[in-house]
N, C-alpha and C positions, 0 to 999 in steps of 0.2 A: 522942793520935793516933787511938786506936781510937774515941774519942767523936766525933771529926771525921768519920771515915768512916761512922760510924753515922748521923750527922745528914745527910751528903751522900746516903746511900742512901735515907733517908726522904724527902728533898726530891725525888729522882729519881722515886721511886714516886708521890709526890703529883702531880708534873708529868705523868707518864704517865697517871695516873688521870683528871686534869682534861682532858688532851688527848683521851682516849678518850670522855669525856662530851661534849665539844664536837663531835667527829667524828660521834658517834651522833645528836646533836641536829640537826646540819646535814643528815645523811643522811635524817632523818625528815621534813625540810621538803619539801613538794610543789613541784616545779619547774613554773612556769606553762607551759602549752602554747604553742608557737609555730606560726604558720601562714604559708604562702606568700601573697604578695600579688600578685594578678593585675589586669590592666586589659583593657578591650575594645580591639578593633582594627577598622579598616575593611578588609573583605575582600569577596570574592564567594562566595556560597553556591550550590553546584550540587548538585541532587538528581538522582541518576541510577540506572538499573538496568543490569545487565550480562547480555548474551546471548552464548552461545558458538556457534560455527559455523565455516564455511569460506568462503573467497573463491573464486568460480568464474566462468568466462566465461558471459555470458548465452546465447550461441549456441555450443554444442559439438557439431559435426556429425560423425557417423560416415559415412565414405565407403565405400560397398559396391559390388561389381561388378554389372553387368547380365547377365553371362554366367558360366558355370562354366568352370573350366580350371586352368591352372598359371601362376603368376607367372613371366613371362619376364624382366622387369627392373623394378627400383624406382628411380625417378629422384630421390626426395627422402628426407630423414631428419628426425627430430624436431628442432624448433628453427628450421627454415627458414620463411621467409615465402613465401606463395603467393598468387596472384590467382585469381579465378574463371576456370575453364576451363583452368588450367594442368595439363599432363599429370603425373600422380603415379606411375603404374605401367602396365605393359602385360601383357596376359594372352594366353597361347597356348592356344587352344581345343583340347580333346581331344574329337573328334566322337563321337557315339553311332553305333555300327556299323550299327544298323538304319536310322536316319535317313539315314546316309551311303549305304547301299545303295539305299534308295528314291530318294534324290536323283540318284544316278548312273543309275538306271533311267529316271527321268523325263527326263533329258537325252537319252538314247538314243531314247526314244519321240518326243520333240519333234523331234529331228534327222530321224528317218524321216518324220514328218508334214510337216516343212518341205520335204524333198527331193521328196516326192510332190506337195505343193501347188505347188512351183516348176515342176515339169514340166507340170502341168495349166495353170498360169498362162501359161507360155510358149506352150503350144499354143493356148489361148484368145485370147491376145494376137495371134498370127499370123492366126487366123481372123477376129478382129474387124477387123484392118487390111484384110483382103480382103472385109469386109462379108458374111461367110458367117453369122455369128451376131449376135444382137442385143446392144445395149449392156448390157442387164440381165444377161445371162449372163456377159459380160465382167467386170462389176463384182462379181458373186458370186465369180468365180475370183480376182479381185484381193483381195477381202476375206479369202478363205480363205488366200491366200498371205501377206498381212500378219499375220494372226492366228498362223499357224504360225511366222513369223519372230519375232514377239514372244514366243511360248511358248518358243522356243529360248533367247532372251536371258534370260527369267525363270528357266528351269530352270538355266542356267549360273550366274546370280547366287545362286540358292538353294543350289547345290552349293558355291559359294565361301563363302557364309555358314556353312554347316555345317562346312566344312573349316577356314576361317581366321577366321570372324566378320566378314569385311569383303568388300565388292565393289569392283570397279575404279571404279565411279561414285560410291561413298560412302566413299572411303578416309579422308577427313578427319573423318567423323562415325561412325566405327566404335565399337562398344561394347566392343571389346577394349582400348581406351585409357581408363584410369581417370583422370577429371579432377576437379579440385576444384570444389565447388559454391558456395563463398564465398571472399571475401578473408580472410586471417588467417594464423595461425601453426600449423604442424604440431606437435601435442602428442605424438603417438605414431604409430609405424608398426609394428604388431604382426606384419607378414608380411615375408618375405624372398624373394629369387628362388628358385624351385623349390617354393614352398608351393602346395598345392592349395587352391583357393577355390571357393565355390559362390555362386550368385546368390540374392537374397532371393526367397522364394516364400511360398505360403500356409502351409507347414508349417515353414519355417525363416527365421530373421531374416537369414541370409546372413553371409558372412565380412567382417569389418571390415578394409579395406585401410589406412585411416589415420583419425586424428581431427584435425579442424581447428577452430580457434576464433578469434574476434576478441578479442584480448587487450587491446584498448583499451576494451572494453565489459564491465566486470566487475560482478558483484553479490555481496553478502554473503548467504549462506543460513544462517540460524541458528534457534534455538528459544528461546522464552520460557516461563517457568513461568506456570501459571494465576493465581498470586497477583499477577503483575506485568502480565499482558496487558491488564487493564482500565485501566491507567494510560497506555498508549501509544496512538498513533494515527498514521495515514498522514501523511507530511509532516514528521515529527520529524527533527531533525538527529542524526546518529550519528557518534561518533568511534571509528574502528577501531584496535585495537592488534594487530599481527601478531607472534607470538612469534619468527618467523624473521628479522624485520627490526627491528633495535634502533634506538632513538632516532628513530623516525619514526611519525607519526600520519597516518591517512587519513580524509578526510571522506566521509560517505555520507548519503543521505536515505532514510528508511523509506518503502517503496512498497506493501508488501503484508503483511497479517496474516491468517493462516488462520482461516476461520470455524469450523473444527472442530479440536479438540485430539486428540492421540494419547497413549495411556498408555505411558510409558517409565520403567522401574525404579520403578513404583509411583506416579509423578507424571504429571499431565496437562501435556503440552507443546504449544505452538502454534508452527507454523512462521512465520517472518517472512523477508521479502526486502527488501534495500535496494540502491539504485543507488550504486556506489562512484564518487566524483568524483575521477578521477585527474588529476594535473597533467601537464604536458608531459614532465617528466623522471622520472616515477614509473612503475615497472613491478612488477607482482605476478604471481607464478607461480600457475598453477591448482592448487587444492587446499590452499593455505596455511590452517592453522587460525588463527582470529582471535577476539578478544573485542570485542563491540560495546558501547560505553558510550552508552546512550540517555539523553539529557538530558530528565528529566521536568519540571523547573522550575529557575529560577535567579534570583538576586538579585545585582545588581552594586553594588559600592561601598556596602555597608551595614555597620552596627555589629554585630560578632559577638563572642561569647565562647565558650570551650570549654563544651560541653554539660554536662560534669561539675561545673561551678560552680553549676548550678541546683539549687535545693531546692524542694520542693512542700509546700503546705499546702492540703488539700482539693482544689479545682480550680484553684488559683492557683500561679503560679511566682514565686519570689523569690530574691534573692541577699543575702549579708551584706556590708555595706560597712564598712570601717575608718573610724571617726570619730576615734580616737586609738589609740595603742599598746595592744593587748590589749583594745580596746573596739570592739564591732561592733553594727550595727543592721540590721534587716531592711529590704529595699527590694523591693517587689513590682514585677514587670516584665511587659510584654506581649511574647511571643515570636512569631517568624515561621517562616520556612523553616529546616529542619535537614538537614544532610547526614550525620548520624550522629556527627560529630566536633565541629563547630562549629554554633552556632545563631544565627539573626538576632534581634537585640533591636529591637523596633519602638518601644517607649517605656519610660520609667522609669529609664533609665540613660544616663550620659554616658561618653564615651571616657576621660576623665581620672579617673573614679571608681576607687577601690581596692577590689578584691573579695577577700573571704576565700577562700583556696584550700585545698589539702590541708595536713594537719598535717605539720610538719617533725619528722623522727625525729632526736632529739638524739644517738643512737648513731652516725649516719652522719657520715662526713667531709664537709667542705664541697664537695669536688669530686664527691661521690656524690649530692648533693641535686639533685633535678630540679624 
C-alpha cells in the first residue's frame, strides 16, 4: 500500500512539473499584435477659425437733454418700443437767478417803452388825420410803436423760456420734453423722476436720459488673432453661437476687418464686424457674448478618413491597407483639406479599403475598446 501511494505521489509531481513547463512555454510565446480596421467615409470637411466677441445693435443712441434741470416725469421704461419723436421724459427747468432777474428787468423796460410809444403814436395818428403833420412823421411814429410792441412780446417769451423752457407759441416744440431720435427699443433708462440733469456742452457730455437701439439691426463685434486674420476676408459667412441661447445658430456676414491691430495680453488682436442675419422670429439681447465660427474653406461630399490614420515618409503621406489577416501594405495617398480631425483624400484610396488603425490592447475588455 505504501508503494502505491509512493508511485501516485511521483506521478502527481511529474504531471505538475510537465504542466509548469507547458505553461511557461506558452507564456514565453509572443502574441501577435492586433489592430483596429477602419474605412473611409463620405463627409463634408469644413475648415474654420473661431473669434470671440459680443452681439450689439448697430445703432445704440444715448438720448441727452437740451436743457439743464430736474426730471419731472419719466414716461417709458427699459424694454418698451418707441418711435421717433415719442416723448420719453419731461424736465422742469431751474432758472439761473441772474438770468431771471435780467429777463424780468427787460420785460419792465420793454413795457415802459411800449406805453410811451403808444402815447406818441396815438397823438401822431390824430395829427395826421387832421393833416397837421406829414405822412413821413406818422410812419416813423407807427414804426416805433410796432417795434416797442414786438420788444414786449420778445421779452415776455424770453422770460417764459428762462422760467419754464417753453413759450405759449412753441409749446409743442419745447426742449423740456425729451423725445426719441430713432425708432427702436429702450435698452436702459438710468434716471428717475427727481434726478438733476445737465445738457451737453463743450465741457460735459451731458446726462443720459435713455439709451435706444434698433434691435432688428444687430452686428457681431469681435477680435481675431494675427495668425488668423490673413485667412479671412470681407463677405465670408459666419455662424454665431451664443452661450445664453442653447441649440440655436445665427448666420452673419463678415463686413469689416480692422487695418490695425491692438496688443491685448501680449497678442496682436484685430477687430472684426459682421452683420447678423436675423430671421423673423429671432431676437438677440444687446451685449450677449458669442463665438463666431468663420468658414475658411469647405469640401462637400468627399472621401475622408481620421487624420490619425495617416503616416508620413519624407514629403509623402500613406496609409497601411489590410491585404489579409495580419498582413498590411503601404498605399500612398494624396490629401486635401483638413479640419484637424478628419482629412480629405483626393486620390489613392477607395471607400471600401480597409485601413490599419490603432493597436488593440489585449488587456482591455471588448466593451472598452474604441
